[in-house]
C-alpha positions as CSV (number, residue, x, y, z in Angstrom):
1,A,0.0,0.0,0.0
2,R,2.9,2.3,0.6
3,G,4.8,1.6,-2.7
4,S,5.7,4.1,-5.4
5,L,3.1,6.7,-6.4
6,S,1.3,6.3,-9.7
7,L,-1.7,7.9,-11.2
8,H,-5.0,6.1,-11.0
9,R,-5.9,6.6,-14.7
10,A,-9.3,4.9,-14.4
11,Y,-10.4,7.5,-11.9
12,L,-9.2,10.3,-14.2
13,R,-11.4,9.0,-17.0
14,S,-14.4,8.2,-14.8
15,P,-17.4,10.6,-14.5
16,L,-16.4,11.5,-11.0
17,G,-12.8,12.4,-12.1
18,L,-14.0,14.6,-14.9
19,L,-16.6,16.3,-12.7
20,R,-13.8,17.0,-10.1
21,L,-11.7,18.6,-12.8
22,G,-14.6,20.9,-13.8
23,Q,-15.3,21.7,-10.1
24,L,-11.7,22.6,-9.6
25,A,-11.5,24.8,-12.7
26,L,-14.8,26.6,-12.1
27,G,-14.3,26.9,-8.4
28,A,-10.9,28.5,-9.0
29,A,-12.6,30.9,-11.5
30,F,-15.2,31.8,-8.8
31,W,-12.8,32.6,-6.0
32,V,-10.2,34.3,-8.2
33,T,-12.9,36.5,-9.7
34,V,-14.1,37.5,-6.2
35,A,-10.6,37.9,-4.7
36,A,-9.3,40.0,-7.7
37,H,-11.9,42.7,-7.1
38,K,-12.9,44.9,-4.2
39,Y,-15.4,43.0,-2.1
40,E,-17.1,43.7,1.2
41,G,-19.8,42.3,3.6
42,A,-21.2,38.9,2.8
43,A,-18.8,38.5,-0.1
44,H,-16.2,37.6,2.6
45,F,-18.3,34.5,3.4
46,A,-18.7,33.6,-0.3
47,L,-14.9,33.8,-0.8
48,F,-14.3,31.8,2.4
49,A,-16.8,29.1,1.4
50,A,-15.5,28.8,-2.2
51,V,-11.8,28.5,-1.1
52,L,-12.7,26.0,1.7
53,V,-14.7,23.7,-0.7
54,W,-12.0,24.2,-3.4
55,L,-9.2,23.1,-1.1
56,L,-11.2,20.1,0.2
57,T,-12.0,19.1,-3.4
58,L,-8.4,19.4,-4.3
59,A,-7.5,17.0,-1.5
60,L,-10.2,14.5,-2.5
61,F,-9.1,14.7,-6.1
62,G,-5.4,14.3,-5.2
63,L,-6.0,11.3,-3.0
64,S,-8.3,9.7,-5.4
65,L,-6.0,10.3,-8.4
66,L,-3.1,8.7,-6.5
67,G,-5.3,5.9,-5.2
68,R,-4.3,6.7,-1.6
69,W,-7.6,7.2,0.1
70,E,-6.9,4.2,2.4
71,L,-4.3,6.3,4.1
72,V,-6.9,8.7,5.5
73,P,-7.9,7.5,9.0
74,W,-11.6,6.5,9.3
75,L,-12.6,8.2,6.1
76,G,-10.5,6.1,3.8
77,S,-12.6,3.0,4.4
78,R,-15.7,5.0,3.6
79,W,-14.4,6.9,0.6
80,L,-17.6,6.8,-1.5
81,L,-19.6,8.1,1.5
82,T,-17.0,10.8,2.1
83,N,-17.2,12.0,-1.5
84,L,-21.0,11.9,-1.3
85,V,-21.2,14.0,1.9
86,H,-18.6,16.4,0.6
87,D,-20.4,16.9,-2.7
88,L,-24.0,17.3,-1.5
89,A,-23.5,18.9,1.9
90,L,-20.4,21.1,1.4
91,G,-20.2,21.5,-2.4
92,V,-23.8,22.2,-3.2
93,G,-24.7,23.9,0.1
94,L,-21.8,26.3,0.3
95,Y,-21.6,27.1,-3.5
96,A,-25.4,27.7,-3.6
97,A,-25.0,30.1,-0.7
98,A,-22.0,31.8,-2.3
99,T,-23.8,32.0,-5.6
100,G,-26.8,33.6,-4.0
101,I,-24.6,36.2,-2.2
102,M,-22.8,37.1,-5.4
103,G,-26.0,37.2,-7.4
104,H,-27.5,39.6,-4.8
105,K,-24.5,41.8,-4.9
106,A,-24.6,41.8,-8.7
107,G,-28.2,42.9,-8.5
108,Q,-27.3,45.7,-6.1
109,R,-24.7,46.9,-8.6
110,S,-26.8,46.6,-11.8
111,Y,-27.2,50.4,-12.0
112,C,-23.5,50.8,-12.8
113,N,-24.0,48.8,-16.0
114,L,-25.5,51.9,-17.7
115,P,-23.7,53.7,-20.5
116,G,-21.9,56.8,-19.3
117,Y,-21.4,55.6,-15.7
118,S,-17.9,56.8,-14.8
119,Q,-17.2,55.0,-11.5
120,H,-15.5,51.6,-11.2
121,C,-18.2,49.0,-11.7
122,L,-18.2,45.6,-10.0
123,Y,-21.4,44.3,-11.7
124,G,-19.5,42.2,-14.2
125,A,-17.2,40.7,-11.7
126,Y,-20.1,39.8,-9.3
127,L,-22.2,38.5,-12.2
128,S,-19.3,36.4,-13.5
129,A,-18.6,34.9,-10.0
130,S,-22.3,34.2,-9.6
131,I,-22.5,32.3,-12.9
132,C,-19.3,30.3,-12.1
133,G,-20.7,29.5,-8.7
134,G,-24.0,28.3,-10.1
135,I,-22.4,26.0,-12.6
136,T,-20.0,24.7,-9.9
137,A,-22.9,24.0,-7.6
138,C,-24.5,22.0,-10.4
139,L,-21.3,20.0,-11.0
140,Y,-21.3,19.2,-7.3
141,L,-24.9,18.1,-7.5
142,F,-24.1,15.8,-10.4
143,S,-21.1,14.3,-8.7
144,G,-23.1,13.8,-5.5
145,L,-25.9,12.1,-7.4
146,Y,-23.3,9.9,-9.2
147,C,-21.9,8.8,-5.8
148,L,-25.4,8.3,-4.4
149,S,-26.3,6.1,-7.4
150,R,-23.2,4.0,-6.8
151,R,-24.0,3.8,-3.1
152,C,-27.6,2.7,-3.8
153,R,-26.3,-0.1,-6.1
154,D,-24.1,-1.4,-3.2
155,Q,-20.9,-0.4,-4.9
156,R,-18.2,0.7,-2.4
157,D,-15.6,2.2,-4.8
158,I,-15.7,5.6,-6.5
159,I,-15.2,4.3,-10.0
């Protein structure tokens, strides 16, 4: 179990592996968009939630790609359930909240989208973050449903 590291290529080609890549890419787009612009208030929570879920997803992806989830105490023997809870509770829940926050902030800034408005406008950044967050939440929902379907069929592995 502790031999040389190699990529678990079957995971990378599986639906869950492809969904994880999409989650990581769009999740990074979400939090980079928010972090690169001036933000205040509830956007701090949205940024925290996005970075937290992104880091946890990166850890799940890395361990799954290397096939080393057995090394995680207690969770390694329940890896499918761990992925399921992560996707549905954390991924969907926190990204839906972050998307709602950024959508609300975009709505508050919609006035600055008018022609001739001379001040710095955050509408586009907030709207872009909201769209990325919504798509990311959908990807987490799809991966959670994939894990749930495997669990309901009494399969114990993620691929």
